[in-house]
N, C-alpha and C positions, 0 to 999 in steps of 0.2 A: 138229777144228773144232769147234766149239759150234754148237747151233740157235741157230736167233734166231727170236726169237718177241715178235707184236708187243705180246701182252695175255697176262699169268700171273696166270693166278687162283688165290689160297690161300684154305683153307674152303668155306663149303658155304651153304648159301639162295638163296633167291629172286633178291637184287639180283645172286649172282656169277652164278647160269644165265644171269640176263636180259644182263648185260655180258656175257658169256662167248655167248649164242646173237647179238647185234646186232652184237659183233665179226665174228662169223666171213657174216654177211650181208652186210656190208661189208666182205669179201675177205681179213680178217685170220688170221693166226695164232696161233692161242688152246694153251696148256697149263694145264690146271687141275692143282692138288694136292688131295689131298685128306689136308689136317693134321690136321684136327677126328679123323676114322677112323682115323688112323695112333694119337694120344693114346688114344682109347678103346681099344685095341689093349692100349695097354702099359699101361695103370690096371687091365684087367680080368688081364695077366697078374700084373700086381704084386699084387695082391688073391687070385687063385689060389693064389701062394706065399707070404702071409701067412697064408689058411688053410689049405693043407694042411703050412705048415711047422712044423714044432716044435723048440723048443732044449731038449734037454733035458738 
């Protein structure tokens, strides 16, 4: 069975965190995902691949 949440917050920022805090004070279940952080790591990895890789 899957978990059920009352609020799912994807991303970051003041409004996202404020909504999550408000929902928890009301007794709701909250899950937060860090999509922007994940994409930052993917972009950094591809940059390093391009920087270190050679196509001789």
